[in-house]
N, C-alpha and C positions, 0 to 999 in steps of 0.2 A: 491045318484046319482054320477056317475063317468064320468069324461071327460078326454080324452087323446089326446095329440098333439105331433107331432115330429118336432123339430126345427133343421133344418140342412141346406139344400139348399146351400151347400158349393160352388157349381158352380157359385154362385153370389158373392163370397168373394171379388172380385175386385170392385164390384159395392157398395162401402162403403156407408152405410145408407139404403140399401135395406132390408137385413135380419140381417147382421152383420156390425159393424163399429169398427174402431180402438179405443181402450179404452184410458183413460187418465183422467186428471182433470184440471180444470181452475186454473190459478195462479193469485195471487193478482194483478199483473201488467196487467192483461187482456189477457195474452198469454195462450195457451193451451198446457199442457205437454202431448205429445203423448207417449203411450206405443207401439213404433214401432222401431224395429231394422232395420237399413238401408240395411243390407246385408242378411236379412231373405229370405230363399227360401221357397215358398209356392206352394204346389202341391195338387190338388184335384183329387182323383182317386177312383173309385168304391164307391163313396159317403163318403169317408174318407178325412178329412182335415189333411194334413201333413205340419208341419212347422219346418224348420231347421234354427236355429238362432245362429250365432256366437255372443256372448254377447259383447256389447260395450257401451250401454247406462247406465248412472249413474247420480245420483243427490246427491250433497254433503251436503244438508241441510235438506231435507224432506224425512223421512224414507219410507213412502208409495210410493213416486215418484221414489225412488231408487230400491224398491223391484221388481216391475213388469218391464219386459224388452220388451216383445211383447205380446199384448193381444187384443182379439176381444170381444166386448160387443154385446149382442143381442140388436137389435133395439127395440124390444118389451119388455115391462116389464110385469111380471106375478103376478097378484093380488092374495094374499093369501085368501082362503076362511075363512069367519068369524068363522064357526063352524065345519070346517073339516080339511083336511090336503092337502098338496101339496108336490109332490115328483119330483125330477129331477134325471135322470140316463143316463149313457152313458158308452162307452168303451174308455179307454185311454191307450196308449202305450208310455212309456217314456224311452229314451236312452240319455246318455250324454257322452261327451268327455272332458277330461282335468278337470273334477271336482274331488274334494278330495274324495277318497273312504270312504264310511260310513257317509259322511256329506251330508245329504239330502239337506240342505239349501244352498249349494254351487251352485245349479242349478237344476231345476225341472220343471215338467209340471203340470198345475193346472186346476181344475174346481173351479170357484168361483161363489157363489150366493150372490149378493150384493144388499142390501136394502139401497138406498140413502136417504130414509126418516128417518132412525134410525141409520145409520152407521154400521148396522149388516153385518157380512160376515160369510157364512158357506162354507167350502172349503175342497177339497181333493188336496193334493200335492203328486206327484209321481216322484221318482227319479230312478237312476240306480239300487239301491239295498234296497230301503226303501220307505215307504209312510207315510203320516200323515193325520189325520183328524183335522180340525181346526174350532174353535167356537170363535167368536169374535164380539166385538163392537168397532169400530175404529174411530179415528178422521180424516175421509176423508176430503180432502180440499174442502171447499165450502159447506159442509154438516153440518147442525145444529143438533147435537145429543141431545136428550132430557135430561134435568138435572136428576140426580138420587141421592138418599140418600145412595146408595150403591156404589160399584166400578163402575164408569161411563164408563171407557174404559178398555178393557181387550182383551187378545188373548191367548187361551189355545190350545196348540198343543198336539197331542197324536200320537207317532210314533210306527210303527210296520214293521216287515219284512215278515209277513205271506201273501205273494202275489206272483204272477208269475213275477219275476224280468225281465225287458226288453221285456215283452210280453204284450198283451192286457189283461186288467183286467176290470171288471164291477164295477162301482162305483155308489152308490145311496145315496141321502140325502132326508129325509122326515122331514117336519116341520108341527106340529099341533099347530095352534094358540090358540084354546080353551084350550088345555092341557098344553101349554107352554113347548113343548117337541120337541127335535131334535133327529133323529136317523140316524146313518151312517151305510151303508152296503158296504162290499167288496165281490164280487163274490157270492152274495146272502146270505151272513152271516152277521148278526148284529155284528158290532165291537165296537159300542159306542152309548150311550144314554145319552143325557143331559136333565135333568128335571128342572123345576123351572126357565125357561128362563126369565131374568129380564125385557125384553122389548118385546112388541108385534111387530113382523115383519109384514110389510104391503104389500110390493111387491118386487119382485126380478128381477134384471138384471142377465142374464147368462153371465159369462165371461170364455173364454178359453184362458189360458195364458202360457207363459214361464217366469219363475221368479227366483229370488234368495231371500234370507232372511238373510242378514248380517247387524248387527248393525252398524250404522254410528259411526265413531271415531271422536275425536277432529280434525283430519286432513281431515275428509270427508269420502267419500265412499270407501269401500274396497271390493266391490262385483264383480268386473270384473278383471279377470286375464288370459283371453284366453280360457274360457270355450265355448263349443258349446252344445246346448240343442236341442234335436229332440223330438217333440211332435206329436202324431197322435190321432185324436179325431173322434169318431163316432157322428152322429146326437144325439141330446139330446131329450129323451122322457120325457114330462111333464105330470103328472097325477094329477088331482084335484078330491078330494072326498068331497062332501058336506054332 
């Protein structure tokens, strides 16, 4: 049995909490760290979400809080079928200004599938001239990641340049819980397969983001130096097969 849904409704983007909400994480002091760039320009046109963000936000002590600059989470979480698979796919266009050529992680546009019950993240990152698929279990603030006798936290990036730079590309991620398998596709072509996934993912929040990925230094964050990132996103098609 197959069920398909389209998650978009970007015309509601200002009604935060209806379909989409600003992402972020709670802090130990009770505050909430928002992934919101104060000067981001947001346009919804022909069903496409356009975000142009001059980067300014940074966090000097927590890597995950420093990485994402402006991000929308789906209000709905999508439960993973016990004995089937779930897929998420959309078109993304990424363009950047004042980022370092060839350095994807200096500023990019993201699709993130986040499971806050396990710390799992399955992502695509798209930049001016390169993209990456990402497979991770991360120490999200406030999320209790199950103990493991293997590597508990990891993040494995795989970069490639075989895509249409600065144009729309079609990205798809499929997760099969019974088979412990993740497959990544770009423009209909399988580009990566991860087998033997060490945790069972339970449910995903869809996140559409503008990010960097620069390691914190002893002096703090080095992720912001005047870059601007422009992301365009189509609605996300979610397919469940039991």
